[in-house]
N, C-alpha and C positions, 0 to 999 in steps of 0.2 A: 136203668131205664128212666127217661126224666118224662114221668107222666103228667107234670106242667107243662110244660113245653112239646110236648107229643115228640119227645127227639128220643134216641139211642145212643148211648155212649159208651166209650168203649176205655178202661183206666188200666193198670198196671198194677201187678199185685205179687209179692215175695212169697212162697212158699216151699217148704220142704219136700223132698221128692218122697221121705217113707210116711208124710202125712199128719206127722207130729208136730204138736206147738201151735201158732198162730199164724192166723194169714196178714202179710203188712202190705197196706197200700201205699204205692207207690207215687200215684198220681189222684189229684182231686177235682179237676175240674178238664173240660176236653172230652176229646175223644184221640188216643193213640193207638196204634199199630204197630206191627213188624217189631219186636222185641230183638234184639241180640248183643248177646253177651260179649265182652272185650278177652282179648286172647288170654290176660292176666286173671281175669274174673270180678276186677274191681270196681268195673264201668258198665256200664248198661245203657246200651244205643238205641233211639225208637225213633218212628213218624210221629207228627203230631202238630196241630195248628201252634199258635200264640196263646190259645188257653190252656195247652197243655201244660206249662209250667212258668216260671218264672220268666218275665218280662225280657230280663238281661241275655246278652248276645255277646258270642265272639265275632261276631260280621255287622256292617253296617247297613239297616234299609236302605232302600231305596224309596224316593221323594219325586214326586210329577215330573221334576225338572230333569230325571234321568232319562237318558234315551230307550232304557232296557225297560221301563215303567208300563206296564201292561195291563193299568187301568183298575187294580184294584194292590191295596198292602199286602207286599210277601210276605211280611210277620203273619199275617191271618191264613196264607197258605200251608199245605203240609210241610214243616221242613224236618232237618234233622237238628236230633236231641241228643244230651246225654248227661244220665245221672251218675256222680262219681257217688257210689255206696261205701268206700271206702272211708274215703273223709265227711260224707257225708251233704246234708245243702239242698239245693232246691235245681233244677234241670238247667241245663247252659242250650242255648239254642245256637248251633254250628254253622247252618247254611242260612241264605237268605234271596235263595232264586225266585226268579219274578212270577214264575209260571208254577212255583213247588217243586217239592225231590216225590218220584216215584219209587224208588228201591237204594238199597246201598248194600253194604258188605264191610267189614273192617279189614285193615290190613294185618298181616301176620304182625307186623312189629307193634300195632296196638295205636299207633301214633298217628294213620292216615284211613281216610275210608274211599272207599271207592263208590259214586254215587249217580244216578241215573235222572235226569230233569231235561226239561222242555227249556231251549235255548234260542229264542226268537232274534232276527236281526233286529236292527232300529225300526227297519219298515214294518216287518213284521208286528214288532210289540206295538209299533199304532197302529195298524188293523186290528189288535186286541182291543185296544184302548177304544177305537169307535165303534166296535161290536158290542162290549159292554157298558157303553154308554146307558146311565139310567134313563137319562131324558130323550136322548133322541137316538136309540141305535141303528148302527149303520146296516144298509143290507148286507145280507151273507152273501158273498161271492165264490160259486162252485167250481173247487179246481181240482178236483181229483173223480175218480171211478166211484170209491166209498167214501162218498158225502155226507152221510151220517151212520153213527153206530152206533148200538145198543148200548145203554150204561155210561156213553160218553159223550154223546150229542156229535155236533156238526164237527167232521176234520178240517184240516186246515194245510198250510206245508212248514209249519213249524217242526223240526227236528228235537228227538231224544237224544243227546247225545251224553257220554260219560264224563264224568269230570274227578280228578285226585282230588280230594279235600282233607286242610290239617286239621287237625282234632283242636291242637290249643288257638291256632290262630283264626282257623276259617278261611284260609288261602283257598282259593280254586284254581286250579288246573286245567283245561278243559282238552281231550285227547279226540283232535280232531276228525280220525278217521273212524273212531269208537261212536257206529250211530246204530240206533235201531232200524233206519230206515223203512221201508211203507210197508203196508199191507194192515189187513185186519190185526192178524196176532201181534205185529208192530202194538199196534195200538193200546190192544187190551191187555197184554202182560208187560210188555216193555222189556225192556234190555235184562233185566234180571242178572246183574252183573255179579259175580265171584271171583275172589282174589284167590291165587293158586297158594299149599300151605307153603310153598318156599318164599313166595312175597316176590317172583319172578314174572308174572304174565298173572293177565286180567280176563277172565272167559266171560262172555255176555251172549246175548243170542239178535240176531238181526235177519233182515231181507234186505241184500244191497242191489238187488236187480232192476230193471228198467221197467219190469212189470210186477211192481210189489202189491199194486192195489186189484189181481187179479188171484190171488194165491195167499192161502191161509200159510204157508211153508215159513220157517224159520231155521234158522243155521245158525252154528255154532260157532263164534269168532273167538281169536284170544288176540290181546296185545299186550305189549311193556308198559306197565305203570306211564313212562316217558310220553305216551304216546305213538311210540316206533313198532314196527315189524308187525303189522296186520298180518293175520293170518286166517283163513275160512277152514 
């Protein structure tokens, strides 16, 4: 806990499973979550903000001139980072989604990730910018039955989608049909994507019904990594 700032921050530490030896602290600032080992055990991926590691990145940050800009620096949002424990050095930021990353999973080959992130259109990005304007925030227009959710705030029409992200380059491919859909649990839990052991399919949670805001139900879907062959 940072008592001076009245803030709680989570760091990553490395420890032996038998409890022997010393505990090594891997991150120093910021707050990080969701650590996952790479399939070969050489790398550690996690979610965190810019404070969670080095400012270096394999992606380009958005600027205010980009139509996807949502009113805040994507580097300060929760993004996907990777630590190379075999070679050492600082963490490298892999993603730069305008509204951050919700969850992720390694591909079995260790070269790609599946990432769940909000994907606003240009019109939706403009709406978010107007809402987040510190000087003159725009009125909030309610368009959903579940217009406000505890722990989340005001809802909107921005979908959470799945993306396949290259570990080395940060290049992203959107899986157009793989979305969380609507509903309270689609907001609170997100798609929680997981790659199959053979690398052939990606499983995720979603509600693709027309009345998603009327139910807590989530279904399991699978899709190929190229975005084809969606199955419920």
